[in-house]
py3Dmol code that shows the C-alpha trace and the ligand (Angstrom):
import py3Dmol

protein = """\
ATOM      1  CA  MET A   1      76.948  83.430  84.611  1.00  0.00           C
ATOM      2  CA  SER A   2      76.726  86.797  86.391  1.00  0.00           C
ATOM      3  CA  ASN A   3      75.114  87.223  89.886  1.00  0.00           C
ATOM      4  CA  THR A   4      71.841  89.250  89.468  1.00  0.00           C
ATOM      5  CA  GLN A   5      71.548  89.811  93.295  1.00  0.00           C
ATOM      6  CA  ARG A   6      71.654  93.578  93.881  1.00  0.00           C
ATOM      7  CA  THR A   7      72.632  93.408  97.551  1.00  0.00           C
ATOM      8  CA  VAL A   8      76.124  94.386  98.766  1.00  0.00           C
ATOM      9  CA  THR A   9      77.913  95.211 102.030  1.00  0.00           C
ATOM     10  CA  VAL A  10      80.250  98.155 102.218  1.00  0.00           C
ATOM     11  CA  ILE A  11      82.835  97.987 105.099  1.00  0.00           C
ATOM     12  CA  GLY A  12      84.939 101.196 105.394  1.00  0.00           C
ATOM     13  CA  LEU A  13      83.376 104.685 104.882  1.00  0.00           C
ATOM     14  CA  GLY A  14      86.138 106.870 104.099  1.00  0.00           C
ATOM     15  CA  PRO A  15      85.942 109.262 101.022  1.00  0.00           C
ATOM     16  CA  MET A  16      86.229 106.177  98.781  1.00  0.00           C
ATOM     17  CA  GLY A  17      83.831 103.759 100.641  1.00  0.00           C
ATOM     18  CA  ARG A  18      81.226 106.487 100.860  1.00  0.00           C
ATOM     19  CA  ALA A  19      81.392 107.218  97.239  1.00  0.00           C
ATOM     20  CA  MET A  20      81.011 103.493  96.402  1.00  0.00           C
ATOM     21  CA  ALA A  21      78.010 102.960  98.730  1.00  0.00           C
ATOM     22  CA  ALA A  22      76.274 106.246  97.236  1.00  0.00           C
ATOM     23  CA  VAL A  23      76.763 104.996  93.693  1.00  0.00           C
ATOM     24  CA  LEU A  24      75.400 101.649  94.534  1.00  0.00           C
ATOM     25  CA  LEU A  25      72.417 103.194  96.222  1.00  0.00           C
ATOM     26  CA  ASP A  26      71.897 105.306  93.201  1.00  0.00           C
ATOM     27  CA  ARG A  27      71.933 102.222  91.103  1.00  0.00           C
ATOM     28  CA  GLY A  28      69.225 100.533  93.075  1.00  0.00           C
ATOM     29  CA  TYR A  29      71.419  98.126  95.198  1.00  0.00           C
ATOM     30  CA  ALA A  30      70.326  97.333  98.716  1.00  0.00           C
ATOM     31  CA  VAL A  31      73.467  98.445 100.700  1.00  0.00           C
ATOM     32  CA  THR A  32      74.445  97.447 104.115  1.00  0.00           C
ATOM     33  CA  VAL A  33      77.320  99.448 105.517  1.00  0.00           C
ATOM     34  CA  TRP A  34      79.676  99.337 108.564  1.00  0.00           C
ATOM     35  CA  ASN A  35      82.318 101.878 109.630  1.00  0.00           C
ATOM     36  CA  ARG A  36      84.419 102.136 112.903  1.00  0.00           C
ATOM     37  CA  THR A  37      83.174 105.783 113.179  1.00  0.00           C
ATOM     38  CA  ALA A  38      79.465 105.060 112.789  1.00  0.00           C
ATOM     39  CA  SER A  39      78.537 108.834 112.161  1.00  0.00           C
ATOM     40  CA  ARG A  40      80.167 108.613 108.574  1.00  0.00           C
ATOM     41  CA  ALA A  41      77.259 106.432 107.721  1.00  0.00           C
ATOM     42  CA  ASP A  42      74.545 109.110 108.454  1.00  0.00           C
ATOM     43  CA  ASP A  43      74.111 110.539 104.921  1.00  0.00           C
ATOM     44  CA  LEU A  44      74.068 106.963 103.420  1.00  0.00           C
ATOM     45  CA  VAL A  45      71.515 105.724 106.035  1.00  0.00           C
ATOM     46  CA  ALA A  46      69.358 108.914 105.183  1.00  0.00           C
ATOM     47  CA  ARG A  47      69.498 107.640 101.544  1.00  0.00           C
ATOM     48  CA  GLY A  48      68.437 104.053 102.488  1.00  0.00           C
ATOM     49  CA  ALA A  49      71.602 102.137 103.467  1.00  0.00           C
ATOM     50  CA  VAL A  50      71.274  99.785 106.484  1.00  0.00           C
ATOM     51  CA  LEU A  51      73.863 100.496 109.165  1.00  0.00           C
ATOM     52  CA  ALA A  52      75.097  97.167 110.612  1.00  0.00           C
ATOM     53  CA  PRO A  53      75.916  97.085 114.331  1.00  0.00           C
ATOM     54  CA  ASN A  54      79.142  95.331 113.977  1.00  0.00           C
ATOM     55  CA  PRO A  55      81.446  93.842 111.379  1.00  0.00           C
ATOM     56  CA  ALA A  56      80.000  90.373 111.736  1.00  0.00           C
ATOM     57  CA  ALA A  57      76.420  91.498 111.097  1.00  0.00           C
ATOM     58  CA  ALA A  58      77.784  93.483 108.103  1.00  0.00           C
ATOM     59  CA  ALA A  59      79.413  90.343 106.547  1.00  0.00           C
ATOM     60  CA  ALA A  60      76.601  88.144 107.311  1.00  0.00           C
ATOM     61  CA  ALA A  61      74.078  90.284 105.477  1.00  0.00           C
ATOM     62  CA  ASN A  62      75.371  89.781 101.942  1.00  0.00           C
ATOM     63  CA  GLU A  63      77.475  87.451  99.800  1.00  0.00           C
ATOM     64  CA  VAL A  64      79.428  90.454  98.341  1.00  0.00           C
ATOM     65  CA  VAL A  65      81.471  92.346 101.020  1.00  0.00           C
ATOM     66  CA  ILE A  66      83.361  95.404  99.748  1.00  0.00           C
ATOM     67  CA  LEU A  67      86.267  96.396 101.807  1.00  0.00           C
ATOM     68  CA  SER A  68      87.611  99.904 101.395  1.00  0.00           C
ATOM     69  CA  LEU A  69      89.991 100.534 104.495  1.00  0.00           C
ATOM     70  CA  THR A  70      93.267 102.428 104.796  1.00  0.00           C
ATOM     71  CA  ASP A  71      95.433  99.260 104.779  1.00  0.00           C
ATOM     72  CA  TYR A  72      95.425  95.619 105.396  1.00  0.00           C
ATOM     73  CA  ALA A  73      96.220  96.122 109.164  1.00  0.00           C
ATOM     74  CA  ALA A  74      92.736  97.823 109.272  1.00  0.00           C
ATOM     75  CA  VAL A  75      91.290  94.897 107.180  1.00  0.00           C
ATOM     76  CA  TYR A  76      92.486  92.330 109.731  1.00  0.00           C
ATOM     77  CA  ASP A  77      91.290  94.543 112.571  1.00  0.00           C
ATOM     78  CA  VAL A  78      87.789  94.479 111.198  1.00  0.00           C
ATOM     79  CA  LEU A  79      87.575  91.160 109.742  1.00  0.00           C
ATOM     80  CA  GLU A  80      88.962  89.260 112.859  1.00  0.00           C
ATOM     81  CA  GLN A  81      85.739  90.600 114.483  1.00  0.00           C
ATOM     82  CA  ALA A  82      83.686  89.123 111.602  1.00  0.00           C
ATOM     83  CA  ALA A  83      85.479  85.724 111.265  1.00  0.00           C
ATOM     84  CA  PRO A  84      82.485  83.558 111.995  1.00  0.00           C
ATOM     85  CA  ALA A  85      80.490  85.180 109.226  1.00  0.00           C
ATOM     86  CA  LEU A  86      82.987  84.993 106.531  1.00  0.00           C
ATOM     87  CA  ALA A  87      82.356  81.493 105.133  1.00  0.00           C
ATOM     88  CA  GLY A  88      80.816  81.800 101.507  1.00  0.00           C
ATOM     89  CA  ARG A  89      81.584  85.429 101.291  1.00  0.00           C
ATOM     90  CA  VAL A  90      83.284  87.284  98.335  1.00  0.00           C
ATOM     91  CA  LEU A  91      85.583  89.841  99.721  1.00  0.00           C
ATOM     92  CA  LEU A  92      85.991  92.534  97.144  1.00  0.00           C
ATOM     93  CA  ASN A  93      89.169  93.967  98.759  1.00  0.00           C
ATOM     94  CA  LEU A  94      89.688  97.427  97.317  1.00  0.00           C
ATOM     95  CA  THR A  95      92.162  98.376 100.114  1.00  0.00           C
ATOM     96  CA  SER A  96      95.723  99.536  99.002  1.00  0.00           C
ATOM     97  CA  ALA A  97      98.155  96.833  99.668  1.00  0.00           C
ATOM     98  CA  THR A  98     101.588  95.479  98.441  1.00  0.00           C
ATOM     99  CA  PRO A  99     101.296  92.443  96.267  1.00  0.00           C
ATOM    100  CA  GLU A 100     102.592  90.140  99.073  1.00  0.00           C
ATOM    101  CA  GLU A 101      99.969  91.468 101.465  1.00  0.00           C
ATOM    102  CA  ALA A 102      97.190  90.851  98.959  1.00  0.00           C
ATOM    103  CA  ARG A 103      98.439  87.331  98.574  1.00  0.00           C
ATOM    104  CA  THR A 104      98.528  86.773 102.213  1.00  0.00           C
ATOM    105  CA  GLY A 105      95.067  88.470 102.552  1.00  0.00           C
ATOM    106  CA  ALA A 106      93.624  86.041  99.991  1.00  0.00           C
ATOM    107  CA  SER A 107      95.071  83.039 101.833  1.00  0.00           C
ATOM    108  CA  TRP A 108      93.731  84.280 105.083  1.00  0.00           C
ATOM    109  CA  ALA A 109      90.220  84.683 103.439  1.00  0.00           C
ATOM    110  CA  ALA A 110      90.442  81.083 102.086  1.00  0.00           C
ATOM    111  CA  GLY A 111      91.278  79.906 105.450  1.00  0.00           C
ATOM    112  CA  HIS A 112      87.964  81.418 106.606  1.00  0.00           C
ATOM    113  CA  GLY A 113      86.000  79.920 103.758  1.00  0.00           C
ATOM    114  CA  ALA A 114      85.824  83.323 101.841  1.00  0.00           C
ATOM    115  CA  VAL A 115      87.202  84.293  98.429  1.00  0.00           C
ATOM    116  CA  GLN A 116      89.159  87.429  97.997  1.00  0.00           C
ATOM    117  CA  LEU A 117      89.021  89.332  94.573  1.00  0.00           C
ATOM    118  CA  THR A 118      91.722  91.949  95.116  1.00  0.00           C
ATOM    119  CA  GLY A 119      91.045  95.372  93.581  1.00  0.00           C
ATOM    120  CA  GLY A 120      93.157  98.407  92.767  1.00  0.00           C
ATOM    121  CA  VAL A 121      90.912 101.450  92.024  1.00  0.00           C
ATOM    122  CA  ASN A 122      92.517 103.767  89.572  1.00  0.00           C
ATOM    123  CA  VAL A 123      90.436 106.875  90.264  1.00  0.00           C
ATOM    124  CA  PRO A 124      89.624 109.123  93.069  1.00  0.00           C
ATOM    125  CA  PRO A 125      86.262 109.052  94.810  1.00  0.00           C
ATOM    126  CA  SER A 126      84.837 111.503  92.197  1.00  0.00           C
ATOM    127  CA  GLY A 127      85.600 108.849  89.510  1.00  0.00           C
ATOM    128  CA  ILE A 128      83.420 106.242  91.157  1.00  0.00           C
ATOM    129  CA  GLY A 129      80.364 105.334  89.016  1.00  0.00           C
ATOM    130  CA  GLN A 130      81.788 106.830  85.930  1.00  0.00           C
ATOM    131  CA  PRO A 131      81.918 104.780  82.641  1.00  0.00           C
ATOM    132  CA  GLU A 132      85.573 105.671  81.835  1.00  0.00           C
ATOM    133  CA  SER A 133      86.905 104.875  85.126  1.00  0.00           C
ATOM    134  CA  SER A 134      88.919 101.690  85.710  1.00  0.00           C
ATOM    135  CA  THR A 135      89.735  99.215  88.501  1.00  0.00           C
ATOM    136  CA  PHE A 136      92.231  96.353  88.174  1.00  0.00           C
ATOM    137  CA  TYR A 137      91.086  92.960  89.685  1.00  0.00           C
ATOM    138  CA  SER A 138      92.845  89.688  90.271  1.00  0.00           C
ATOM    139  CA  GLY A 139      91.754  86.565  91.755  1.00  0.00           C
ATOM    140  CA  PRO A 140      89.429  83.688  90.586  1.00  0.00           C
ATOM    141  CA  ARG A 141      88.083  84.582  87.211  1.00  0.00           C
ATOM    142  CA  GLU A 142      84.884  82.774  87.784  1.00  0.00           C
ATOM    143  CA  VAL A 143      84.136  85.000  90.753  1.00  0.00           C
ATOM    144  CA  PHE A 144      85.150  88.153  88.852  1.00  0.00           C
ATOM    145  CA  ASP A 145      82.687  87.158  85.923  1.00  0.00           C
ATOM    146  CA  ARG A 146      79.814  86.168  88.364  1.00  0.00           C
ATOM    147  CA  HIS A 147      80.082  89.680  90.004  1.00  0.00           C
ATOM    148  CA  ARG A 148      80.762  91.764  87.019  1.00  0.00           C
ATOM    149  CA  PRO A 149      77.503  94.040  87.383  1.00  0.00           C
ATOM    150  CA  VAL A 150      78.571  95.249  90.760  1.00  0.00           C
ATOM    151  CA  LEU A 151      82.340  95.762  89.702  1.00  0.00           C
ATOM    152  CA  GLU A 152      81.036  97.754  86.609  1.00  0.00           C
ATOM    153  CA  ALA A 153      78.701  99.754  88.738  1.00  0.00           C
ATOM    154  CA  LEU A 154      81.770 100.775  90.787  1.00  0.00           C
ATOM    155  CA  THR A 155      83.812 101.687  87.704  1.00  0.00           C
ATOM    156  CA  GLY A 156      82.682 101.279  84.147  1.00  0.00           C
ATOM    157  CA  ARG A 157      85.964  99.409  83.261  1.00  0.00           C
ATOM    158  CA  ALA A 158      86.558  96.498  85.497  1.00  0.00           C
ATOM    159  CA  GLU A 159      89.721  94.743  84.302  1.00  0.00           C
ATOM    160  CA  HIS A 160      90.455  91.152  85.243  1.00  0.00           C
ATOM    161  CA  GLN A 161      94.290  90.817  85.425  1.00  0.00           C
ATOM    162  CA  GLY A 162      94.774  87.243  86.261  1.00  0.00           C
ATOM    163  CA  GLU A 163      94.448  84.682  89.003  1.00  0.00           C
ATOM    164  CA  ASP A 164      97.357  85.883  91.133  1.00  0.00           C
ATOM    165  CA  PRO A 165      95.666  87.847  94.004  1.00  0.00           C
ATOM    166  CA  GLY A 166      98.825  90.124  94.170  1.00  0.00           C
ATOM    167  CA  ARG A 167      98.634  91.188  90.397  1.00  0.00           C
ATOM    168  CA  ALA A 168      95.943  93.819  90.741  1.00  0.00           C
ATOM    169  CA  ALA A 169      97.948  95.197  93.813  1.00  0.00           C
ATOM    170  CA  LEU A 170     101.196  95.313  91.759  1.00  0.00           C
ATOM    171  CA  LEU A 171      99.436  97.156  88.735  1.00  0.00           C
ATOM    172  CA  TYR A 172      97.807  99.455  91.182  1.00  0.00           C
ATOM    173  CA  GLN A 173     101.007 100.347  92.874  1.00  0.00           C
ATOM    174  CA  ILE A 174     102.812 100.887  89.597  1.00  0.00           C
ATOM    175  CA  GLY A 175     100.121 103.512  88.693  1.00  0.00           C
ATOM    176  CA  VAL A 176     100.129 105.045  92.074  1.00  0.00           C
ATOM    177  CA  GLY A 177     103.949 105.315  92.143  1.00  0.00           C
ATOM    178  CA  MET A 178     103.795 107.254  88.938  1.00  0.00           C
ATOM    179  CA  PHE A 179     101.026 109.419  90.260  1.00  0.00           C
ATOM    180  CA  TRP A 180     102.876 110.434  93.502  1.00  0.00           C
ATOM    181  CA  THR A 181     106.158 111.068  91.643  1.00  0.00           C
ATOM    182  CA  SER A 182     104.534 113.010  88.908  1.00  0.00           C
ATOM    183  CA  MET A 183     102.484 115.117  91.356  1.00  0.00           C
ATOM    184  CA  LEU A 184     105.646 115.823  93.512  1.00  0.00           C
ATOM    185  CA  GLY A 185     107.101 117.069  90.118  1.00  0.00           C
ATOM    186  CA  TYR A 186     104.211 119.438  89.823  1.00  0.00           C
ATOM    187  CA  TRP A 187     104.396 120.623  93.533  1.00  0.00           C
ATOM    188  CA  GLN A 188     108.146 121.420  92.923  1.00  0.00           C
ATOM    189  CA  ALA A 189     107.281 123.316  89.773  1.00  0.00           C
ATOM    190  CA  ILE A 190     104.696 125.434  91.697  1.00  0.00           C
ATOM    191  CA  ALA A 191     107.157 126.055  94.475  1.00  0.00           C
ATOM    192  CA  LEU A 192     109.677 127.187  91.978  1.00  0.00           C
ATOM    193  CA  ALA A 193     107.172 129.424  90.152  1.00  0.00           C
ATOM    194  CA  ARG A 194     105.830 130.956  93.497  1.00  0.00           C
ATOM    195  CA  ALA A 195     109.435 131.740  94.521  1.00  0.00           C
ATOM    196  CA  ASN A 196     109.688 133.757  91.307  1.00  0.00           C
ATOM    197  CA  GLY A 197     106.318 135.695  91.655  1.00  0.00           C
ATOM    198  CA  LEU A 198     104.201 133.260  89.540  1.00  0.00           C
ATOM    199  CA  THR A 199     101.118 131.468  90.692  1.00  0.00           C
ATOM    200  CA  ALA A 200      99.993 127.872  90.169  1.00  0.00           C
ATOM    201  CA  ALA A 201      97.388 129.343  87.612  1.00  0.00           C
ATOM    202  CA  ASP A 202     100.170 131.119  85.729  1.00  0.00           C
ATOM    203  CA  ILE A 203     102.028 128.038  84.860  1.00  0.00           C
ATOM    204  CA  LEU A 204      99.092 125.597  84.388  1.00  0.00           C
ATOM    205  CA  PRO A 205      99.115 125.790  80.531  1.00  0.00           C
ATOM    206  CA  HIS A 206     102.850 125.026  80.484  1.00  0.00           C
ATOM    207  CA  ALA A 207     102.370 122.173  83.081  1.00  0.00           C
ATOM    208  CA  ASP A 208      99.478 120.793  81.043  1.00  0.00           C
ATOM    209  CA  ASP A 209     101.540 120.756  77.846  1.00  0.00           C
ATOM    210  CA  THR A 210     104.419 119.080  79.609  1.00  0.00           C
ATOM    211  CA  ALA A 211     102.391 116.432  81.200  1.00  0.00           C
ATOM    212  CA  ASN A 212     100.540 115.754  78.031  1.00  0.00           C
ATOM    213  CA  SER A 213     103.741 115.488  76.067  1.00  0.00           C
ATOM    214  CA  LEU A 214     104.950 112.515  78.305  1.00  0.00           C
ATOM    215  CA  THR A 215     102.693 109.884  76.403  1.00  0.00           C
ATOM    216  CA  GLN A 216     104.730 110.409  73.367  1.00  0.00           C
ATOM    217  CA  PHE A 217     107.999 109.691  75.348  1.00  0.00           C
ATOM    218  CA  PHE A 218     106.373 106.495  76.770  1.00  0.00           C
ATOM    219  CA  ALA A 219     105.425 105.354  73.314  1.00  0.00           C
ATOM    220  CA  PHE A 220     108.823 106.227  71.841  1.00  0.00           C
ATOM    221  CA  TYR A 221     111.054 104.473  74.544  1.00  0.00           C
ATOM    222  CA  THR A 222     108.905 101.414  75.278  1.00  0.00           C
ATOM    223  CA  ASP A 223     109.760  99.293  72.371  1.00  0.00           C
ATOM    224  CA  ARG A 224     113.608 100.262  72.587  1.00  0.00           C
ATOM    225  CA  ILE A 225     113.563  99.444  76.364  1.00  0.00           C
ATOM    226  CA  ASP A 226     111.898  96.017  75.646  1.00  0.00           C
ATOM    227  CA  ALA A 227     114.423  95.450  72.950  1.00  0.00           C
ATOM    228  CA  GLY A 228     117.237  96.184  75.399  1.00  0.00           C
ATOM    229  CA  LYS A 229     118.309  99.180  73.421  1.00  0.00           C
ATOM    230  CA  HIS A 230     119.229 102.562  74.918  1.00  0.00           C
ATOM    231  CA  LEU A 231     120.552 104.203  71.720  1.00  0.00           C
ATOM    232  CA  GLY A 232     121.946 107.765  72.230  1.00  0.00           C
ATOM    233  CA  ASP A 233     120.696 108.810  68.855  1.00  0.00           C
ATOM    234  CA  VAL A 234     118.111 111.266  70.166  1.00  0.00           C
ATOM    235  CA  ASP A 235     119.134 112.003  73.674  1.00  0.00           C
ATOM    236  CA  ARG A 236     122.261 111.246  75.641  1.00  0.00           C
ATOM    237  CA  LEU A 237     122.462 110.737  79.328  1.00  0.00           C
ATOM    238  CA  ALA A 238     125.427 113.122  79.506  1.00  0.00           C
ATOM    239  CA  MET A 239     123.030 115.969  78.031  1.00  0.00           C
ATOM    240  CA  GLY A 240     120.399 115.091  80.557  1.00  0.00           C
ATOM    241  CA  MET A 241     123.031 115.282  83.440  1.00  0.00           C
ATOM    242  CA  ALA A 242     123.753 118.847  82.577  1.00  0.00           C
ATOM    243  CA  SER A 243     120.101 119.559  82.245  1.00  0.00           C
ATOM    244  CA  VAL A 244     119.029 118.196  85.570  1.00  0.00           C
ATOM    245  CA  GLU A 245     121.916 120.052  87.231  1.00  0.00           C
ATOM    246  CA  HIS A 246     120.383 123.364  85.815  1.00  0.00           C
ATOM    247  CA  VAL A 247     117.141 122.382  87.257  1.00  0.00           C
ATOM    248  CA  LEU A 248     118.645 121.764  90.725  1.00  0.00           C
ATOM    249  CA  GLN A 249     120.693 124.991  90.519  1.00  0.00           C
ATOM    250  CA  THR A 250     117.531 126.952  89.393  1.00  0.00           C
ATOM    251  CA  ASN A 251     115.594 125.520  92.529  1.00  0.00           C
ATOM    252  CA  ALA A 252     118.567 126.355  94.802  1.00  0.00           C
ATOM    253  CA  ASP A 253     118.909 129.810  93.691  1.00  0.00           C
ATOM    254  CA  ALA A 254     115.227 130.424  94.223  1.00  0.00           C
ATOM    255  CA  GLY A 255     115.675 129.201  97.824  1.00  0.00           C
ATOM    256  CA  VAL A 256     113.154 126.281  97.570  1.00  0.00           C
ATOM    257  CA  ASP A 257     113.468 122.813  98.843  1.00  0.00           C
ATOM    258  CA  THR A 258     115.987 120.761  96.672  1.00  0.00           C
ATOM    259  CA  ALA A 259     115.344 117.245  97.883  1.00  0.00           C
ATOM    260  CA  LEU A 260     113.432 116.124  94.734  1.00  0.00           C
ATOM    261  CA  PRO A 261     115.739 117.714  92.167  1.00  0.00           C
ATOM    262  CA  ALA A 262     118.726 116.540  94.080  1.00  0.00           C
ATOM    263  CA  ALA A 263     117.438 113.035  94.021  1.00  0.00           C
ATOM    264  CA  VAL A 264     117.063 113.186  90.219  1.00  0.00           C
ATOM    265  CA  VAL A 265     120.611 114.505  89.850  1.00  0.00           C
ATOM    266  CA  ASP A 266     121.811 111.568  91.972  1.00  0.00           C
ATOM    267  CA  LEU A 267     120.038 108.937  89.745  1.00  0.00           C
ATOM    268  CA  PHE A 268     121.576 110.530  86.548  1.00  0.00           C
ATOM    269  CA  ARG A 269     125.024 110.740  88.286  1.00  0.00           C
ATOM    270  CA  ARG A 270     124.802 107.096  89.053  1.00  0.00           C
ATOM    271  CA  GLY A 271     123.904 106.471  85.385  1.00  0.00           C
ATOM    272  CA  MET A 272     127.023 108.353  84.306  1.00  0.00           C
ATOM    273  CA  GLU A 273     129.213 106.415  86.694  1.00  0.00           C
ATOM    274  CA  ALA A 274     127.858 103.084  85.303  1.00  0.00           C
ATOM    275  CA  GLY A 275     129.066 104.170  81.919  1.00  0.00           C
ATOM    276  CA  HIS A 276     125.896 105.177  80.267  1.00  0.00           C
ATOM    277  CA  GLY A 277     127.083 108.805  79.361  1.00  0.00           C
ATOM    278  CA  THR A 278     126.521 108.165  75.701  1.00  0.00           C
ATOM    279  CA  ASP A 279     123.497 106.071  75.902  1.00  0.00           C
ATOM    280  CA  SER A 280     119.996 107.358  75.989  1.00  0.00           C
ATOM    281  CA  PHE A 281     118.695 108.457  79.590  1.00  0.00           C
ATOM    282  CA  SER A 282     116.413 105.411  79.199  1.00  0.00           C
ATOM    283  CA  ALA A 283     119.536 103.561  80.437  1.00  0.00           C
ATOM    284  CA  LEU A 284     118.501 104.685  83.909  1.00  0.00           C
ATOM    285  CA  VAL A 285     115.925 101.836  83.794  1.00  0.00           C
ATOM    286  CA  GLU A 286     118.939  99.501  84.181  1.00  0.00           C
ATOM    287  CA  VAL A 287     120.298 101.527  86.955  1.00  0.00           C
ATOM    288  CA  MET A 288     116.995 101.784  88.770  1.00  0.00           C
ATOM    289  CA  GLY A 289     116.296  97.951  88.350  1.00  0.00           C
ATOM    290  CA  LYS A 290     118.847  97.212  91.067  1.00  0.00           C
ATOM    291  CA  PRO A 291     119.195  98.529  94.537  1.00  0.00           C
ATOM    292  CA  ALA A 292     121.763 101.236  94.943  1.00  0.00           C
ATOM    293  CA  SER A 293     125.072  99.820  95.828  1.00  0.00           C
TER     294      SER A 293
END
"""
ligand_1 = """\
48
LIG
P 90.723 106.448 104.242
O 92.035 106.135 104.850
O 90.326 107.938 104.325
O 89.466 105.709 105.089
C 89.316 104.319 105.101
C 88.465 103.756 106.039
O 89.348 102.887 106.935
C 87.801 104.742 107.055
O 86.430 104.386 107.081
C 88.428 104.303 108.426
O 87.406 104.274 109.572
C 88.885 102.942 108.313
N 89.922 102.472 109.108
C 91.187 102.803 109.130
N 91.773 102.029 110.048
C 90.917 101.302 110.659
C 90.913 100.206 111.702
N 92.119 100.013 112.353
N 89.803 99.665 112.061
C 88.676 99.851 111.416
N 88.596 100.902 110.365
C 89.667 101.532 110.035
O 90.642 105.902 102.884
P 89.981 106.213 101.552
O 88.396 106.038 101.830
O 90.387 107.495 100.844
O 90.561 105.133 100.632
C 90.190 103.673 100.972
C 91.145 102.824 100.168
O 91.116 103.078 98.759
C 92.606 103.079 100.638
O 93.228 101.835 100.634
C 93.124 103.943 99.550
O 94.535 103.768 99.294
C 92.281 103.439 98.294
N 92.270 104.410 97.354
C 91.824 105.771 97.602
C 91.780 106.738 96.791
C 91.415 108.174 97.078
O 91.639 109.037 96.245
N 90.880 108.409 98.182
C 92.067 106.444 95.215
C 92.265 105.007 94.918
C 92.496 104.139 95.991
P 87.231 105.669 110.383
O 86.185 106.495 109.560
O 86.683 105.177 111.705
O 88.345 106.531 110.486
"""
view = py3Dmol.view(width=600, height=400)
view.addModel(protein, "pdb")
view.setStyle({"model": 0}, {"cartoon": {"style": "trace"}})
view.addModel(ligand_1, "xyz")
view.setStyle({"model": 1}, {"stick": {}})
view.zoomTo()
view.show()
């Protein structure tokens, strides 16, 4: 049965926590907030939020306590001040963490009589409240089901990924890792373009086409990788090796930073040295599945 109470506490008012509190106010929730820097609550208070005087009062105010902090060190800094008020609370912890940190956090919460539902938000603050936005959750299914309305107010798609409190963090870090790596590829492209007299706007259509084509590559290689096949029928790592060296040299010739393309060349070279020259470049998955020797 879902919880029909429309009251919630939000602790942590960075861009993400502020967006969450604002959306919940828009949806008619009674929202209590707390933030280390109290002034960040001013706009929310003007719109009807209640500013708690301390973390303990914030946690005491509502069963559901959303945590949107920089990291778990901040979570403990705040929750240790609220420890006596945590019994019976659902800690909706949307703070970025490693899977192991999330598991430890869930145990810590249980030790204080609270339940943690770990969350990994897959959108920036502008995506909060949008129906197509998604968040991964893991932890007790019953708690997820009971609080589904508030979860779906935050992002239209609330996806329960199992009982392991680390699972949502794992999936979140997988996506975020792809995000940072891809965006660095884009920054490198812009640096190279600018060194050659082109603007970011000039290359945007080409960048869009390139990024949009990636989903076809994901689909093509996924089944082969899961089947353990790295057939060199469509591409060969040796071809890729020559290509990434051209990319590195083009960047070097333009006088821009080469750390990123050089790291790519290094991975391809290690794949060659491991004997994958005639395999698909998907064989790099096997190389990357172990620490570098
Ligand atoms: P910020 O780091 O900008 O702010 C988070 C909050 O943490 C601030 O309110 C800050 O308080 C508080 N804080 C940090 N350290 C402490 C501490 N030691 N004690 C008390 N409070 C502390 O993060 P965001 O709002 O951008 O994001 C929140 C979480 O959501 C992060 O874990 C982030 O990785 C994740 N996330 C963010 C996205 C984004 O695009 N922003 C996208 C998806 C997930 P103060 O105001 O006093 O500094």
